C-alpha positions in Angstrom: 120.5 209.0 99.3 117.2 208.5 97.5 116.5 205.2 99.5 117.0 207.1 102.8 114.7 209.9 101.7 112.0 207.4 100.7 112.4 205.6 104.0 112.0 208.8 106.0 109.1 210.0 103.9 107.2 206.7 104.3 107.9 206.7 108.1 106.5 210.3 108.3 103.5 209.5 106.1 102.5 206.4 108.2 103.0 208.5 111.4 100.8 211.3 110.0 98.0 208.9 109.1 98.3 207.3 112.5 98.0 210.7 114.1 94.7 211.5 112.2 91.6 210.9 114.3 88.5 209.2 112.8 90.4 208.4 109.6 88.4 206.5 107.0 90.2 205.1 104.0 87.0 205.4 102.0 86.6 209.1 102.8 89.5 211.3 101.7 88.0 214.3 103.5 88.9 212.6 106.8 92.6 212.2 105.8 93.3 215.8 107.1 91.4 215.7 110.4 93.1 217.7 113.1 94.6 215.5 115.7 93.4 215.4 119.3 95.4 213.6 122.0 93.6 211.6 124.6 94.8 213.4 127.8 93.6 210.5 130.0 95.6 207.9 128.1 98.8 206.6 129.8 101.3 204.0 128.7 100.0 201.8 131.4 96.3 202.3 130.4 97.3 201.4 126.8 99.5 198.3 127.6 98.2 196.9 130.8 97.0 193.2 130.6 93.4 193.1 129.5 93.5 196.5 127.7 91.9 196.9 124.3 95.4 196.8 122.8 95.2 193.0 123.1 91.7 192.5 122.0 90.2 192.0 118.6 88.4 194.7 116.6 85.0 196.0 117.7 83.9 197.1 114.2 82.6 194.9 111.5 84.1 193.2 108.4 83.2 195.8 105.7 84.9 197.6 102.8 86.5 200.0 105.2 88.0 197.2 107.3 89.3 195.4 104.2 90.9 198.5 102.8 92.5 199.3 106.1 94.1 195.9 106.3 95.3 196.1 102.7 96.8 199.5 103.5 98.6 197.9 106.5 100.0 195.0 104.4 101.1 197.2 101.5 102.5 200.2 103.3 104.4 198.2 105.9 105.5 195.8 103.2 107.0 198.7 101.3 108.5 200.0 104.6 110.1 196.6 105.2 111.8 196.8 101.8 113.0 200.3 102.4 114.5 199.3 105.8 116.2 196.4 103.9 117.6 198.7 101.2 118.9 201.1 103.8 120.9 198.5 105.7 124.4 197.6 104.7 125.1 194.3 102.9 125.6 192.0 105.9 124.5 188.8 107.4 120.9 188.7 108.7 120.0 191.8 106.7 116.5 190.5 106.0 116.0 189.7 109.7 117.3 193.1 110.8 115.0 194.9 108.3 112.0 192.9 109.6 113.0 193.7 113.3 113.2 197.4 112.5 109.8 197.2 110.9 108.2 195.3 113.7 109.6 197.8 116.3 108.2 200.7 114.3 104.8 198.9 113.8 104.5 198.3 117.6 105.4 202.0 118.4 103.0 203.2 115.7 100.1 201.2 117.2 100.9 202.4 120.7 101.0 205.9 119.3 97.5 205.4 117.8 96.1 204.5 121.2 96.8 208.0 122.4 94.8 209.6 119.6 91.0 210.2 120.1 89.1 208.4 117.3 91.9 205.8 116.8 92.9 202.6 118.5 96.0 200.6 118.6 95.9 196.9 118.4 98.5 194.2 118.7 96.7 192.4 115.8 97.7 195.3 113.5 101.3 195.0 114.6 101.1 191.3 113.5 99.5 192.3 110.2 102.1 195.0 109.6 104.9 192.5 110.4 103.4 189.9 108.1 103.2 192.4 105.3 106.9 193.2 105.7 107.8 189.5 106.1 106.0 188.7 102.9 107.6 191.4 100.9 111.1 190.5 102.2 110.5 186.9 101.4 109.4 187.8 97.9 112.6 190.0 97.5 114.7 187.1 98.8 113.2 184.7 96.3 113.6 187.1 93.4 117.2 187.8 94.3 117.9 184.1 94.7 116.3 183.2 91.3 118.2 186.1 89.5 121.5 184.7 90.8 121.0 181.4 89.0 
């Protein structure tokens, strides 16, 4: 039961931060900004070929950028573990946990593209997915070595 509650809480926390415009990791006063939807955004405008969803970042490589990417790796790494622990013991459990995470990461980035002051990027989906893959791999190695 606790594993399920933790999974839901982390999903909600990530969604809340994704829904917060002009969020700065380095400025906690921005963590509670009121959300404003971009009324002009459509799924096609977000995902059409050539949209900014598929481009690299337009902001620089500074402390804020580094902390954001660390947050992506760590939060989605933890989320990957929670997906794993909430799945039944079965074949391909690691892969299924990673797929659940990757789908959520993609939906989360698309969601961000609809919030003024936020942007969704496919690069962040890859970073999120890598964070989960890394944590799941470390879990796999730890479980394998404890079985010896």
